[in-house]
GUGUKE-28337 format. One line per field, with one value per residue (C-alpha): residue in three letters; residue number from 1; y, z negated, x negated; chain. Coordinates in steps of 0.5 Angstrom, whole numbers, plus 500, padded with zeros to 3 digits. Last residue first. Example, Ala and Ser with C-alpha at 12.3 -4.5 7.8 and 13.67 -1.06 7.14 Angstrom:
BEGIN
resn: [Ser | Ala]
resi: [2 | 1]
py: [498 | 491]
pz: [486 | 484]
px: [473 | 475]
chain: [A | A]
This chain:
BEGIN
resn: [Arg | Ile | Pro | Asp | Lys | Ala | Pro | Thr | Gly | Ala | Lys | Arg | Pro | Tyr | Lys | Asn | Pro | Thr | Ile | Lys | Gly | Lys | Lys | Leu | Ile | Val | Leu | Asn | Arg | Lys | Met | Asp | Thr | Lys | Pro | Leu | Val | Phe | Ser | Asp | Ile | Lys | Glu | Val | Ser | Val | Gly | Leu | Val | Asp | Met | Ala | Lys | Lys | Ala | Asn | Asp | Val | Glu | Glu | Glu | Ile | Glu | Ser | Gly | Lys | Met | Cys | Ile | Cys | Ala | Lys | Ser | Leu | Lys | Val | Phe | Pro | Val | Leu | Tyr | Glu | Leu | Leu | Val | Ser | Leu | Asn | Ala | Val | Ala | Arg | Ser | Thr | Ala | Val | Asp | Phe | Lys | Glu | Arg | Tyr | Lys | Pro | Asn | Arg | Gly | Val | Glu | Glu | Ala | Arg | Gly | His | Leu | Ala | Thr | Ile | Asn | Lys | Leu | Lys | Leu | Lys | Gln | Ile | Val | Glu | Glu | Leu | Phe | Lys | Val | Arg | Lys | Asn | Leu | Ser | Asp | Leu | Leu | Val | Ile | Glu | Met | Asp | Pro | Arg | Val | Ile | Lys | Ile | Pro | Ile | Gly | Pro | Phe | Gly | Ala | Gly | Thr | Gly | Val | Asp | Ile | Leu | Ser | Glu | Glu | Asp | Lys | Leu | Tyr | Lys | Cys | Ile | Thr | Leu | Ser | Asp | Val | Phe | His | Lys | Ile | Ile | Ile | Glu | Asn | Glu | Asp | Thr | Ile | Ala | Thr | Leu | Asn | Ile | Lys | Glu | Asn | Trp | Glu | Leu | Leu | Leu | Lys | Met | Tyr | Asn | Phe | Phe | Gln | Glu | Val | Gln | Val | Lys | Asn | Ile | Thr | Ile | Asp | Ile | Glu | Lys | Leu | Lys | Asp | Cys | Leu | Ile | Lys | Glu | Phe | Glu | Lys | Tyr | Glu | Met]
resi: [240 | 239 | 238 | 237 | 236 | 235 | 234 | 233 | 232 | 231 | 230 | 229 | 228 | 227 | 226 | 225 | 224 | 223 | 222 | 221 | 220 | 219 | 218 | 217 | 216 | 215 | 214 | 213 | 212 | 211 | 210 | 209 | 208 | 207 | 206 | 205 | 204 | 203 | 202 | 201 | 200 | 199 | 198 | 197 | 196 | 195 | 194 | 193 | 192 | 191 | 190 | 189 | 188 | 187 | 186 | 185 | 184 | 183 | 182 | 181 | 180 | 179 | 178 | 177 | 176 | 175 | 174 | 173 | 172 | 171 | 170 | 169 | 168 | 167 | 166 | 165 | 164 | 163 | 162 | 161 | 160 | 159 | 158 | 157 | 156 | 155 | 154 | 153 | 152 | 151 | 150 | 149 | 148 | 147 | 146 | 145 | 144 | 143 | 142 | 141 | 140 | 139 | 138 | 137 | 136 | 135 | 134 | 133 | 132 | 131 | 130 | 129 | 128 | 127 | 126 | 125 | 124 | 123 | 122 | 121 | 120 | 119 | 118 | 117 | 116 | 115 | 114 | 113 | 112 | 111 | 110 | 109 | 108 | 107 | 106 | 105 | 104 | 103 | 102 | 101 | 100 | 99 | 98 | 97 | 96 | 95 | 94 | 93 | 92 | 91 | 90 | 89 | 88 | 87 | 86 | 85 | 84 | 83 | 82 | 81 | 80 | 79 | 78 | 77 | 76 | 75 | 74 | 73 | 72 | 71 | 70 | 69 | 68 | 67 | 66 | 65 | 64 | 63 | 62 | 61 | 60 | 59 | 58 | 57 | 56 | 55 | 54 | 53 | 52 | 51 | 50 | 49 | 48 | 47 | 46 | 45 | 44 | 43 | 42 | 41 | 40 | 39 | 38 | 37 | 36 | 35 | 34 | 33 | 32 | 31 | 30 | 29 | 28 | 27 | 26 | 25 | 24 | 23 | 22 | 21 | 20 | 19 | 18 | 17 | 16 | 15 | 14 | 13 | 12 | 11 | 10 | 9 | 8 | 7 | 6 | 5 | 4 | 3 | 2 | 1]
py: [062 | 068 | 066 | 063 | 063 | 069 | 073 | 071 | 074 | 081 | 081 | 081 | 086 | 086 | 085 | 092 | 090 | 094 | 099 | 096 | 096 | 097 | 096 | 091 | 092 | 086 | 088 | 082 | 081 | 076 | 077 | 075 | 082 | 088 | 092 | 088 | 083 | 084 | 082 | 087 | 084 | 088 | 091 | 085 | 086 | 088 | 088 | 084 | 078 | 077 | 079 | 074 | 069 | 070 | 069 | 062 | 064 | 070 | 066 | 060 | 065 | 069 | 066 | 071 | 075 | 080 | 087 | 088 | 095 | 096 | 101 | 107 | 106 | 106 | 109 | 104 | 102 | 096 | 093 | 092 | 087 | 083 | 083 | 081 | 074 | 072 | 075 | 071 | 075 | 081 | 081 | 088 | 092 | 097 | 101 | 107 | 113 | 112 | 114 | 108 | 106 | 111 | 116 | 111 | 106 | 099 | 098 | 100 | 094 | 089 | 092 | 092 | 098 | 103 | 109 | 112 | 119 | 122 | 129 | 132 | 128 | 132 | 126 | 126 | 126 | 121 | 116 | 117 | 116 | 110 | 107 | 108 | 105 | 099 | 098 | 099 | 093 | 092 | 097 | 102 | 107 | 113 | 117 | 124 | 124 | 131 | 128 | 123 | 120 | 121 | 119 | 113 | 111 | 111 | 107 | 101 | 099 | 103 | 098 | 094 | 097 | 092 | 096 | 102 | 107 | 112 | 119 | 121 | 128 | 126 | 119 | 113 | 107 | 109 | 109 | 102 | 100 | 104 | 099 | 095 | 100 | 102 | 095 | 090 | 094 | 099 | 095 | 089 | 094 | 096 | 089 | 088 | 085 | 081 | 087 | 091 | 086 | 091 | 094 | 092 | 094 | 101 | 103 | 099 | 102 | 109 | 109 | 107 | 112 | 117 | 115 | 115 | 122 | 124 | 122 | 126 | 132 | 131 | 130 | 124 | 121 | 115 | 111 | 104 | 103 | 110 | 108 | 103 | 108 | 113 | 108 | 106 | 113 | 116 | 110 | 111 | 118 | 117 | 112 | 105]
pz: [559 | 554 | 550 | 543 | 539 | 542 | 543 | 536 | 532 | 530 | 531 | 538 | 543 | 546 | 543 | 546 | 553 | 557 | 561 | 568 | 575 | 572 | 577 | 576 | 578 | 577 | 577 | 579 | 577 | 580 | 577 | 583 | 582 | 586 | 584 | 581 | 585 | 588 | 587 | 587 | 586 | 588 | 586 | 582 | 579 | 572 | 568 | 562 | 563 | 570 | 569 | 563 | 567 | 573 | 568 | 569 | 577 | 575 | 570 | 576 | 581 | 576 | 576 | 576 | 570 | 569 | 568 | 567 | 570 | 568 | 572 | 572 | 575 | 568 | 563 | 560 | 553 | 552 | 558 | 555 | 549 | 552 | 559 | 555 | 553 | 560 | 562 | 558 | 552 | 551 | 556 | 559 | 557 | 561 | 560 | 565 | 566 | 558 | 554 | 554 | 547 | 543 | 539 | 539 | 535 | 538 | 542 | 536 | 532 | 537 | 540 | 533 | 529 | 528 | 534 | 537 | 540 | 546 | 549 | 548 | 548 | 544 | 545 | 538 | 536 | 540 | 539 | 531 | 532 | 536 | 531 | 525 | 530 | 530 | 523 | 523 | 527 | 530 | 536 | 540 | 544 | 547 | 553 | 556 | 563 | 566 | 563 | 568 | 568 | 561 | 559 | 564 | 560 | 553 | 555 | 559 | 554 | 547 | 543 | 542 | 546 | 544 | 548 | 552 | 553 | 559 | 560 | 567 | 569 | 576 | 578 | 576 | 581 | 584 | 577 | 575 | 577 | 571 | 566 | 570 | 571 | 564 | 560 | 564 | 569 | 564 | 558 | 562 | 564 | 556 | 554 | 548 | 550 | 545 | 543 | 537 | 531 | 525 | 522 | 528 | 533 | 530 | 533 | 539 | 541 | 538 | 543 | 549 | 548 | 547 | 554 | 557 | 554 | 557 | 564 | 563 | 562 | 568 | 573 | 575 | 582 | 583 | 590 | 587 | 589 | 587 | 580 | 580 | 583 | 578 | 572 | 574 | 575 | 569 | 565 | 568 | 566 | 559 | 557 | 556]
px: [853 | 852 | 846 | 847 | 841 | 838 | 845 | 847 | 841 | 844 | 851 | 854 | 853 | 858 | 865 | 867 | 867 | 861 | 865 | 864 | 860 | 853 | 847 | 842 | 834 | 830 | 823 | 818 | 811 | 805 | 798 | 793 | 789 | 787 | 793 | 799 | 802 | 809 | 817 | 822 | 829 | 834 | 842 | 843 | 850 | 852 | 859 | 857 | 861 | 859 | 852 | 852 | 855 | 850 | 844 | 842 | 841 | 837 | 832 | 832 | 829 | 825 | 818 | 812 | 813 | 819 | 820 | 828 | 831 | 838 | 841 | 847 | 854 | 857 | 852 | 847 | 846 | 851 | 847 | 840 | 841 | 846 | 842 | 836 | 839 | 841 | 835 | 830 | 827 | 822 | 817 | 818 | 825 | 829 | 835 | 836 | 841 | 842 | 848 | 853 | 852 | 846 | 850 | 856 | 852 | 854 | 847 | 843 | 846 | 844 | 838 | 835 | 832 | 827 | 827 | 821 | 823 | 821 | 823 | 816 | 809 | 803 | 799 | 797 | 804 | 807 | 802 | 803 | 810 | 809 | 804 | 810 | 815 | 810 | 810 | 818 | 819 | 825 | 823 | 827 | 823 | 828 | 826 | 828 | 825 | 821 | 815 | 814 | 807 | 806 | 813 | 812 | 806 | 810 | 816 | 813 | 810 | 810 | 806 | 812 | 818 | 823 | 828 | 825 | 831 | 831 | 834 | 834 | 830 | 828 | 830 | 827 | 826 | 819 | 817 | 818 | 811 | 808 | 808 | 804 | 799 | 798 | 799 | 796 | 792 | 789 | 789 | 785 | 780 | 779 | 779 | 784 | 790 | 793 | 797 | 800 | 798 | 797 | 791 | 785 | 791 | 791 | 784 | 785 | 792 | 789 | 784 | 788 | 793 | 787 | 785 | 792 | 793 | 786 | 788 | 795 | 791 | 787 | 792 | 796 | 797 | 802 | 802 | 802 | 795 | 793 | 794 | 789 | 784 | 786 | 785 | 779 | 776 | 778 | 776 | 769 | 769 | 772 | 766 | 769]
chain: [A | A | A | A | A | A | A | A | A | A | A | A | A | A | A | A | A | A | A | A | A | A | A | A | A | A | A | A | A | A | A | A | A | A | A | A | A | A | A | A | A | A | A | A | A | A | A | A | A | A | A | A | A | A | A | A | A | A | A | A | A | A | A | A | A | A | A | A | A | A | A | A | A | A | A | A | A | A | A | A | A | A | A | A | A | A | A | A | A | A | A | A | A | A | A | A | A | A | A | A | A | A | A | A | A | A | A | A | A | A | A | A | A | A | A | A | A | A | A | A | A | A | A | A | A | A | A | A | A | A | A | A | A | A | A | A | A | A | A | A | A | A | A | A | A | A | A | A | A | A | A | A | A | A | A | A | A | A | A | A | A | A | A | A | A | A | A | A | A | A | A | A | A | A | A | A | A | A | A | A | A | A | A | A | A | A | A | A | A | A | A | A | A | A | A | A | A | A | A | A | A | A | A | A | A | A | A | A | A | A | A | A | A | A | A | A | A | A | A | A | A | A | A | A | A | A | A | A | A | A | A | A | A | A | A | A | A | A | A | A]
């Protein structure tokens, strides 16, 4: 895809979710896509390789949470993979301080190259598991927002995210189309971890039939010391 075509498609799609970007940001997205496709030939970063689909399913989808982010907030993207949603958010919201957390070092190396090539500031790629990093005083309860896209079932995901969030701040879980049962099954985890659902934002990605849900939760108490449990436990034995 040529740059001009990319620019038009991206900007048109972003207008649908009330986001306008400048020329520098368009170039950053274009270079990000090129790096993603280049690295994807060496390591598995994404199953989505069609450029139109990257724009809508990765870039636009990642930015649907922007309306819930306040100025100069800190955000951790847990299980970021190829950088979604953290890097698109950073491009559009340079005021934010962002940590990208992933358990696979090869992906972290990719993220570091993206950060360097796109000249992004106040963003760090961190290698580690959420269960371990979430117990580290440097990161525990230090963020305004913890988010994640397509990582785990909600009852598991909350144990990954909640320990990172400051009291009275938010977890934003980016989910697919079916969410009611997931939220229902996560009620015990919410109670134990001290979060409550503030809003479920259901929508369709622009000019598609792809349904999405943002589950926005507010943290109402300090995370109990026993959480997160040791690596692997939340997925094997969710809080129920």
